[in-house]
Structures are given as structure tokens and as C-alpha cells.
N, C-alpha and C positions, 0 to 999 in steps of 0.2 A: 502494498501500500503506501501511496506517494504520501509524503509529509508536508502535516498540516502547519497553514503557517498563523499564528496568533496576528492581531491588529497591529503591534508593535512588526512585528517579524514582514508584515505583509509591507508597512511603508516602507521599511528598508529595502524591499523587493523592489518594490514601484521606483523609491530613491536611484538605485541601483541600475534603474532604465533608464534615467535621466527625466521621471516625472517626480518633481516634488509633491510631498506626501506626508500625513502625518496620521497618529492613530484617531485621533479626535476630527480628521478631514473622511476617515473610511466611517468614523462612529456617524458623520453628520449623514454621509453620503447611504450609506445602510438605513437609515431616520427617512429621509426623502427618496430611496427608491433609486439612488440614479448611481450607485457605485455597481461594484464588482457582486456576482454573485460569491454568498458564504453561507457558513454554517450553525447553529448554536450546540455548542454541545460543554452543558452547566453554567448555562446562562454565559457562556460566552463566543465570542463570536471568531471562527477561523475561516480561513481560505483558503485555496490547492494554489497554486501557482497558474496552472493552465486558465483559472479560473478568471482571476487578475489580467494574464496575457489576453486570453480574449475582450473582457473589460477595455485594456488596450486597444486591440484591432478596431475594437466597436468607435473608438472617440476619432480613429484618424480617419481625417476628410481633407482631400485634397484639395485646399483651397488660393487662387490666382487671384495677386489683387495688385496686379499690372496694367498701368497708361492703358498699355499694346491691348490687354483681356478686356478692359472698360468698354475701350472704344471699341472689340467686335460685338460686344452687346448693341452697342447705340449706330451699329451699321459703320464705322469708321469715322464719326462724327463726335469732337472736338466741343 
């Protein structure tokens, strides 16, 4: 069985991916339903690394914010 991460370890895992996080942030996201999947064992939250990876991948959305892209959407007119 894969190791479960507590909130502190999950925050460290996300920080290791370059995503600033804290146990408080993860708790807040759990309350609002905006964070990664987790399970409760004896009223403590635990995360699987693959659940954190899935959540990170869901957050990745390509954005173009260049002037050229804005011009494409307006038919090339400034």
C-alpha cells in the first residue's frame, strides 16, 4: 500500500512541486471542496500522492496573455 501523507507532509509535497502550500491552506480547501481528494482516519486528513498529482493536473490550464493573442481574438485590430 502506498504511504498516506498527513496535511503537513502533503503541503511539503506540493511545495516540492513548486506550489506554495501549507496545512492551513489544505484544511481551508477541504472545507470549501476546492482542494485535492483526501480521506479521514480517526478524524485526521490524509492524502495519497497521486490524489495531489491529480489535483495539480486539474489546475493546469494554458493561458496566453500576449498582445498577439488578444489581437487574434479581435481580428487583428488594436
